Every structure is written in structure tokens, then in C-alpha cells.
VEXNULUM-118199 format. One record per residue (C-alpha): x, y, z; residue in one letter. Coordinates in steps of 0.5 Angstrom, whole numbers, plus 2048, in hexadecimal, padded with zeros to 3 digits. Each point is the difference from the previous one (the first is absolute). Layout:
N
XYZa/...
***
This chain:
143
7F084B81Em/7FB8047FCe/7FD806802i/7F98017FEl/7FB806801v/7F97FF800v/7FB805802n/805804803g/8027FA804e/8077FE800i/8017F87FFe/8067FC801v/8007FA7FCl/8057FA800d/8027FE7FAv/8007F87FFa/8077FD7FDs/8007FA7FCq/7FF7F9803g/8057FA7FFp/7FF7FD7F9p/7FB7FA800g/8027F97FEp/8017FF7F9p/7FB7FD7FBg/8017FA7FCp/8058007FBp/7FE8027F9g/7F8801801g/7FA7FE804t/8007FA804a/7FA7FC802l/7FE7FA804q/7FB7FB7FFy/7FF7F9801p/8017FB7FAa/7FA7FD7FEg/8047FB7FDt/8077FE7FFa/8038067FCl/8068017FCg/805806801g/7FF8067FBh/7F97FE7FDr/7FA805800m/7FB7FF805v/7F8802802v/7FD7FF806l/7FA7FB800n/7FA800804d/8037FE807l/8058067FFg/8067FB7FEq/8058017FAa/7FF7FB7FAv/8038017F9y/7FD8057FCa/7FE7FE7F9d/7FF8047FAs/7FB7FB7FDs/7FC801806n/7FB8067FFp/7FF801807a/807801802h/8018067FBa/7FF805805s/8037FC806k/8077FF7FFv/803802806l/8087FF7FFg/8057FB7FFi/8037FB805t/807802803t/8017F8801g/7FD7FA801a/7FB7FE805s/7FC7FA803s/7F9800800q/7FE803807g/806804800d/801807800t/8028027F9a/8038077FEt/7FE8037FAi/8038077FDq/7FB8047FDs/8058057FDg/8078027FFg/8067FD7FEe/8017F8801l/8067FC7FEt/8007F97FEe/8077FD7FDs/7FC7FB7FCs/7FC8057FCw/8038027F9a/7FB8067FEw/8018037F9t/800808802l/7FB8047FDd/7FB7FB800q/7FA800805p/7FF7FA805v/7F97FD800f/7FC7FC804l/8007F97FDg/7FC7F9803t/8017FD807s/804807802g/8057FF7FBl/8048067FDl/8008017F9t/8038057FBq/7FB7FD7FBt/7F9804800q/7FA7FB801p/7FC7FE7FAa/7FA7FE804t/7FD802807g/802807802f/8078047FFs/803803806l/807803800v/8037FF807v/8078037FFg/8068027FCf/8077FE800p/805804803l/8067FB7FEs/7FF7F97FEt/8007FD807t/7FC806803t/7F8802800l/7FD806802f/7F97FE802v/7FB8057FEn/7F97FC7FFi/7FC8047FAg/7F98007FEe/7FD7F97FDp/7FE8007F9l/7FA7FC800i/7FF7FD7F9r/
***
């Protein structure tokens, strides 16, 4: 309870208590869901096409430079819902990242630690371990 005096009048206010915790968020970052515009493999970068469907991002396509949405967390068939992580930690046991080197968008949504020589360059994250990527999509460098 809180007592407040306003213009000589005493007002008694009930102080609200903390409510119950909300549901937990997605592990490691922000997860988005969009329909797959084509069959999508897991752990590949995507953009949205004109129909709002997820398709592979490509560093050789200048139209994708500022539209990269995130990385698929698993495979999706065309028309199914694709889960896309736009930030935070993502682990994949088949990755073998070199620490202290950024991860770039390559062609066809693939991730690479070799900066593309043509098209645009986009750092999409950095390794926390050989199998964990911290997704952090940067600003594209357009050549």
C-alpha cells in the first residue's frame, strides 16, 4: 500500500505485485515462422520473396543485400512452415567453424567463412565454438 498526498487530500494506492512469469522465448534467439516458397534445407540463410515466402538468400543477388531474414533451423517442404532464427545462438553438430573468423552469406543460402569475391558481402554471425554460431546479421557491403 502506498499513501499519496495530492492537494491536501490523502489517497491510498494499492501497489501491484509482480505477476506470474510469461512463457519462455525461443532458445538462443528470435524465431520467426514463414511459409517455405521452395523446399528448404536446414541451417541456410533465407529472404522473403514477393509472396512473403522464405527462399534461399544469395550473396550474388544484389536484391537480397538488405533483405536477409535469418537462418532456417531445420528443413521444410515447399508450402510448409519454415522456422527461421534471426539472432542468437544456433548449434549444429556438423559445423566445423574456425574460431575468430566471421561467417558470411554465400550462394544458395549457404554459410561460409570465405568472404565472397563477387556480389555483396554480408557477415551473418560468428562462431562461439566449432559447432555453435551466434547469428548476428550485419550490414551488407555492396561492391
